[in-house]
C-alpha positions as CSV (number, residue, x, y, z in Angstrom):
1,M,0.0,0.0,0.0
2,F,1.2,3.5,-0.8
3,K,1.8,5.8,2.2
4,V,0.6,9.1,0.7
5,F,-2.3,9.4,-1.8
6,L,-3.1,12.6,-3.6
7,V,-6.9,12.6,-4.4
8,T,-8.2,15.3,-6.7
9,G,-11.9,16.1,-6.4
10,G,-12.0,14.7,-2.9
11,A,-14.9,16.8,-1.7
12,G,-17.1,15.6,-4.5
13,F,-19.5,12.7,-4.5
14,I,-17.2,9.8,-5.5
15,G,-14.0,11.5,-4.2
16,S,-15.4,12.1,-0.7
17,A,-16.5,8.4,-0.6
18,L,-12.9,7.4,-1.5
19,V,-11.4,9.7,1.2
20,R,-13.8,8.4,3.8
21,H,-12.8,4.9,3.0
22,L,-9.1,5.6,2.9
23,I,-9.2,7.3,6.3
24,A,-11.5,4.8,8.0
25,D,-10.1,1.5,6.6
26,T,-6.4,2.2,5.8
27,D,-3.4,3.9,7.4
28,V,-2.5,6.1,4.4
29,T,-2.2,9.9,4.4
30,V,-4.7,11.5,2.0
31,V,-3.9,14.9,0.4
32,N,-7.3,16.0,-0.8
33,V,-7.2,18.6,-3.6
34,D,-10.5,20.3,-4.5
35,K,-11.6,23.5,-6.1
36,L,-14.8,23.5,-4.1
37,T,-17.2,24.2,-7.0
38,Y,-21.0,24.1,-6.5
39,A,-21.0,20.2,-6.4
40,A,-18.3,19.9,-3.7
41,N,-19.0,19.9,0.0
42,L,-16.5,19.5,2.8
43,T,-19.2,18.1,5.1
44,S,-19.4,15.1,2.8
45,L,-16.1,14.0,4.3
46,A,-17.8,13.4,7.6
47,D,-15.4,12.4,10.3
48,A,-12.6,11.8,7.8
49,G,-12.2,15.5,7.4
50,D,-11.0,15.8,11.0
51,S,-8.4,13.1,10.8
52,E,-4.7,14.0,11.2
53,R,-4.1,11.8,8.1
54,H,-6.4,14.0,6.0
55,I,-4.8,17.2,4.5
56,F,-7.1,19.4,2.5
57,C,-5.8,21.8,-0.2
58,H,-8.2,24.3,-1.7
59,A,-6.8,24.3,-5.2
60,D,-7.7,24.1,-8.9
61,V,-5.9,21.2,-10.7
62,A,-5.4,23.6,-13.7
63,D,-3.2,25.8,-11.5
64,R,0.2,24.5,-12.4
65,Q,2.2,26.3,-9.8
66,K,-0.2,25.4,-7.0
67,M,-0.1,21.8,-8.0
68,R,3.7,21.8,-8.2
69,D,3.8,23.2,-4.6
70,I,1.4,20.5,-3.4
71,F,3.4,17.7,-5.0
72,A,6.7,19.1,-3.6
73,Q,5.3,19.6,-0.1
74,Y,3.4,16.3,0.4
75,R,5.3,14.0,-1.9
76,P,2.5,11.6,-2.9
77,E,3.3,8.1,-4.1
78,A,0.0,7.7,-6.0
79,V,-2.5,10.1,-7.6
80,L,-6.2,9.3,-7.9
81,H,-7.6,11.9,-10.3
82,L,-11.3,12.3,-9.8
83,A,-11.6,16.1,-10.2
84,A,-14.1,16.8,-13.0
85,E,-17.2,18.6,-14.1
86,S,-19.6,15.7,-14.5
87,H,-23.2,16.7,-15.2
88,V,-24.3,16.2,-18.8
89,D,-27.1,18.7,-18.6
90,R,-24.7,21.4,-17.3
91,S,-22.3,20.6,-20.1
92,I,-25.0,21.3,-22.7
93,D,-25.7,24.7,-21.1
94,G,-22.1,25.7,-20.5
95,P,-19.4,23.4,-22.0
96,R,-16.5,25.8,-21.3
97,D,-16.1,24.7,-17.6
98,F,-15.9,21.1,-18.8
99,I,-13.1,21.9,-21.3
100,D,-11.2,23.9,-18.6
101,T,-11.4,21.4,-15.8
102,N,-11.6,18.0,-17.6
103,I,-9.2,18.7,-20.4
104,V,-6.9,21.5,-19.4
105,G,-6.9,20.4,-15.7
106,T,-6.0,16.9,-16.6
107,Y,-3.2,18.1,-18.9
108,T,-1.8,20.3,-16.2
109,L,-1.9,17.6,-13.6
110,L,-0.2,15.1,-15.9
111,E,2.6,17.6,-16.6
112,V,3.1,18.3,-12.9
113,A,3.0,14.6,-12.1
114,R,5.5,13.9,-14.9
115,E,8.0,16.6,-13.7
116,Y,7.6,15.3,-10.1
117,W,8.0,11.6,-11.1
118,N,11.1,12.2,-13.1
119,R,12.8,13.7,-9.9
120,L,11.9,10.8,-7.6
121,D,14.4,8.4,-6.2
122,A,14.5,5.0,-8.0
123,E,12.3,3.1,-5.6
124,T,9.6,5.7,-5.4
125,H,9.8,6.3,-9.1
126,N,9.1,2.7,-9.8
127,R,6.2,2.5,-7.3
128,F,4.5,5.7,-8.4
129,R,1.0,5.5,-10.1
130,F,-1.3,8.0,-11.7
131,H,-4.9,6.6,-11.7
132,H,-7.3,8.6,-14.0
133,V,-11.0,8.0,-13.1
134,S,-13.3,8.3,-16.1
135,T,-16.8,7.3,-17.3
136,D,-18.5,4.8,-19.6
137,E,-20.1,7.7,-21.4
138,V,-16.9,8.1,-23.5
139,Y,-18.0,5.0,-25.5
140,G,-21.2,6.6,-26.7
141,S,-24.5,4.8,-26.9
142,L,-25.3,1.1,-27.2
143,G,-28.2,-0.6,-29.0
144,Q,-30.5,-3.1,-27.3
145,T,-27.7,-5.7,-26.9
146,G,-24.0,-5.7,-26.2
147,F,-21.7,-4.2,-23.6
148,F,-18.9,-1.7,-23.3
149,T,-15.5,-3.4,-23.0
150,E,-12.0,-1.8,-22.5
151,T,-11.5,-2.0,-26.3
152,T,-14.8,-0.4,-27.3
153,P,-14.1,2.6,-29.7
154,Y,-14.8,6.0,-28.2
155,S,-17.8,7.8,-29.6
156,P,-18.8,10.6,-27.1
157,N,-22.1,12.4,-27.8
158,S,-22.2,15.2,-25.2
159,P,-19.8,18.0,-24.3
160,Y,-19.2,16.2,-20.9
161,S,-18.4,12.8,-22.4
162,A,-16.3,14.5,-25.1
163,S,-14.2,16.3,-22.5
164,K,-13.7,13.0,-20.6
165,A,-12.8,11.2,-23.7
166,A,-10.2,13.9,-24.4
167,S,-8.7,13.5,-20.9
168,D,-8.6,9.7,-21.3
169,H,-6.6,10.2,-24.5
170,L,-4.2,12.6,-22.8
171,V,-3.5,10.1,-20.0
172,R,-2.9,7.3,-22.5
173,A,-0.5,9.6,-24.5
174,W,1.5,10.5,-21.4
175,R,1.9,6.8,-20.8
176,E,3.0,6.0,-24.3
177,T,5.1,9.1,-24.9
178,Y,6.7,9.8,-21.6
179,G,6.4,6.5,-19.8
180,L,4.3,7.9,-16.9
181,P,2.8,4.9,-15.1
182,T,-0.9,5.6,-15.6
183,V,-4.0,3.5,-15.4
184,I,-7.5,4.4,-16.4
185,S,-10.9,3.3,-15.1
186,N,-14.2,3.9,-16.8
187,C,-17.3,3.4,-14.5
188,S,-21.0,3.3,-15.0
189,N,-23.6,5.5,-13.2
190,N,-22.7,5.9,-9.5
191,Y,-25.3,6.4,-6.8
192,G,-25.3,6.5,-3.0
193,P,-25.0,9.0,-0.1
194,Y,-23.7,12.5,-0.5
195,Q,-24.5,12.8,-4.3
196,H,-25.4,16.3,-5.4
197,P,-29.2,16.6,-5.9
198,E,-28.9,17.6,-9.6
199,K,-28.4,13.9,-10.3
200,L,-31.3,11.6,-11.0
201,I,-31.7,9.6,-7.8
202,P,-31.3,12.4,-5.2
203,L,-33.3,14.7,-7.5
204,V,-36.3,12.3,-7.5
205,I,-36.1,12.0,-3.7
206,H,-36.1,15.8,-3.4
207,K,-39.1,16.2,-5.7
208,V,-41.1,13.6,-3.8
209,L,-40.4,15.2,-0.5
210,E,-41.4,18.6,-1.9
211,G,-44.5,17.2,-3.5
212,E,-43.3,18.5,-6.9
213,P,-43.6,16.8,-10.3
214,I,-40.9,14.3,-11.0
215,P,-39.4,15.0,-14.5
216,V,-38.6,12.0,-16.6
217,Y,-36.9,12.6,-19.9
218,G,-38.6,11.4,-23.0
219,K,-40.3,8.1,-22.5
220,G,-38.0,7.1,-19.6
221,D,-36.7,4.1,-21.5
222,N,-33.0,5.1,-21.6
223,V,-31.0,2.4,-19.9
224,R,-28.1,2.9,-17.4
225,D,-26.0,0.5,-15.4
226,W,-26.0,1.5,-11.8
227,L,-23.0,1.2,-9.5
228,Y,-23.2,1.8,-5.7
229,V,-20.5,4.3,-4.8
230,E,-18.9,2.3,-2.1
231,D,-18.5,-0.6,-4.5
232,H,-16.8,1.8,-6.9
233,V,-14.4,3.0,-4.2
234,Q,-13.3,-0.6,-3.5
235,A,-12.6,-1.0,-7.2
236,L,-10.7,2.3,-7.4
237,L,-8.4,1.3,-4.6
238,M,-7.7,-2.1,-6.2
239,I,-6.9,-0.5,-9.5
240,A,-4.6,2.2,-8.0
241,T,-2.6,-0.3,-6.0
242,R,-2.7,-3.5,-8.1
243,G,-3.7,-2.4,-11.6
244,K,-1.1,-2.8,-14.3
245,P,0.3,0.5,-15.7
246,G,-1.0,1.2,-19.2
247,E,-4.2,-0.8,-18.7
248,V,-7.9,0.3,-18.7
249,Y,-10.4,-1.3,-16.3
250,N,-14.2,-1.0,-16.8
251,V,-16.2,-0.9,-13.5
252,G,-19.9,-1.6,-13.6
253,G,-22.6,-2.6,-11.2
254,E,-24.3,-5.3,-13.3
255,N,-27.6,-3.4,-12.7
256,E,-29.1,-2.3,-16.0
257,K,-32.3,-0.3,-15.4
258,Q,-34.5,1.9,-17.5
259,N,-34.7,5.4,-16.0
260,I,-38.4,5.0,-15.4
261,E,-37.7,1.8,-13.5
262,V,-35.3,3.7,-11.2
263,V,-37.8,6.5,-10.6
264,R,-40.7,4.0,-9.8
265,A,-38.4,2.0,-7.5
266,I,-37.6,5.2,-5.5
267,C,-41.3,6.1,-5.3
268,S,-42.1,2.6,-4.0
269,I,-39.5,2.8,-1.2
270,L,-40.7,6.3,-0.3
271,D,-44.3,5.1,-0.3
272,E,-43.2,2.7,2.5
273,L,-40.8,5.0,4.4
274,K,-42.6,8.4,3.8
275,P,-46.2,7.6,2.9
276,G,-48.4,10.3,1.4
277,K,-52.1,10.4,0.5
278,G,-51.5,8.3,-2.6
279,S,-48.6,6.7,-4.4
280,H,-45.6,9.0,-5.0
281,A,-45.4,7.6,-8.5
282,D,-48.4,9.9,-9.3
283,L,-45.9,12.7,-9.4
284,I,-44.1,11.3,-12.5
285,T,-44.2,13.7,-15.4
286,F,-42.7,13.0,-18.8
287,V,-40.8,16.0,-20.2
288,E,-38.9,16.9,-23.3
289,D,-35.9,14.7,-23.8
290,R,-32.3,15.8,-23.3
291,P,-30.5,16.7,-26.6
292,G,-28.3,13.9,-27.8
293,H,-29.5,11.6,-25.0
294,D,-27.6,8.3,-25.2
295,R,-30.0,5.3,-25.4
296,R,-28.2,2.7,-23.4
297,Y,-25.0,2.1,-21.4
298,A,-23.9,-1.3,-20.1
299,I,-20.5,-2.3,-18.8
300,D,-18.6,-5.6,-19.2
301,A,-16.6,-5.7,-15.9
302,S,-15.1,-9.2,-16.5
303,K,-11.6,-7.9,-16.8
304,I,-11.4,-6.3,-13.3
305,S,-13.2,-9.3,-11.9
306,A,-10.7,-11.8,-13.4
307,E,-7.5,-9.8,-12.9
308,L,-8.2,-8.0,-9.6
309,G,-11.0,-10.1,-8.0
310,W,-13.4,-7.2,-7.7
311,Q,-17.2,-7.8,-7.6
312,P,-19.9,-5.3,-6.6
313,A,-21.3,-6.1,-3.1
314,E,-24.6,-4.3,-3.4
315,S,-27.6,-5.3,-5.5
316,F,-29.5,-2.3,-6.9
317,A,-32.4,-3.0,-4.5
318,S,-30.2,-3.0,-1.4
319,G,-28.1,0.0,-2.6
320,L,-31.1,2.0,-3.5
321,R,-32.8,1.4,-0.2
322,K,-29.6,2.5,1.7
323,T,-29.5,5.6,-0.5
324,V,-33.1,6.6,0.0
325,S,-32.8,6.1,3.7
326,W,-29.6,8.2,3.9
327,Y,-31.3,11.1,2.2
328,L,-34.3,10.9,4.5
329,D,-32.0,11.0,7.5
330,N,-29.7,13.8,6.2
331,Q,-32.0,16.6,5.1
332,D,-29.7,19.2,6.5
333,W,-26.9,18.1,4.2
334,C,-29.4,18.2,1.3
335,R,-30.5,21.7,2.1
336,T,-26.9,22.9,2.1
337,A,-26.1,21.1,-1.2
338,M,-29.1,22.8,-2.8
339,K,-28.2,26.4,-1.9
340,N,-27.1,27.0,-5.5
341,Y,-29.5,24.6,-7.2
342,Q,-33.3,24.3,-6.6
343,G,-34.1,21.4,-8.8
344,Q,-34.7,23.3,-11.9
345,R,-34.4,21.8,-15.4
346,L,-31.0,22.1,-17.1
347,G,-29.6,21.1,-20.5
348,L,-32.3,22.3,-22.9
349,K,-30.0,24.3,-25.2
350,A,-30.5,22.2,-28.3
351,A,-28.3,22.6,-31.4
352,P,-29.1,25.6,-33.6
């Protein structure tokens, strides 16, 4: 195990789950770099944020000098790069932030890591890893059959997925050109506690609790593979510590669901835990579809299973119940997270 991890985006949804796990279940020191944009929240770190092994640095990964200073001061042995703008709808409304963070930020971090890596002593130089965390959306859209594998050609369809595809290519190029020991993972849709309420599952919970219409894009028949965030964190740690440099690992939850199925499942759980006058499913309202909405995502995770022994622990039913219960029990966190977002529709700027 590495002694010092540098985690970018460690106050975000997946990043904070990773930091909580590293502090609670390992003895590593975590250098947590986060720009603290609208979707980041230091309270998501919970008790991990107070640990003497947690070092928080308020910084933008695109700030080269700041990142150089952080590497020089804390001397990480591994980088887990999660910092990214990640919401497809926001990328439609304002793609520039996605270019700046996901592409320019990744380029800057790669260059700083390369400079740092080249100056390390032989032992640390050989042990160092740069793990880039990405998405299955880079592969585009599937038909009714088939799965994304690590060799599926890239075909991104949104500004968000295009920016992540570009960052993946940069990471690969820095490996092939400069020898930087990088590894890439591409995951399916994450869900779980501390996810910003602009995303589907927490947004549906919020709408139900407020008694507001639940917007479902198009016919609700778009399919996603759902991965519980704590299962993803376990995979990330395996990849960072045991993955082979130069390799790509797809991480999926083996839980393909139509969006409408997900919404109805949430309503059913809330009918039980927070009953109203009728079924909460009566709030479902079909709305105009997202421009360029990918039809189906599905991950083949056989490689990480065979090579690293990873398997998701949560079924969708068990993970969703845990998630809904957490949001019901943590409404103060939700209100804080929604200070800059009140559940309004985003991403309707269609092509001219």
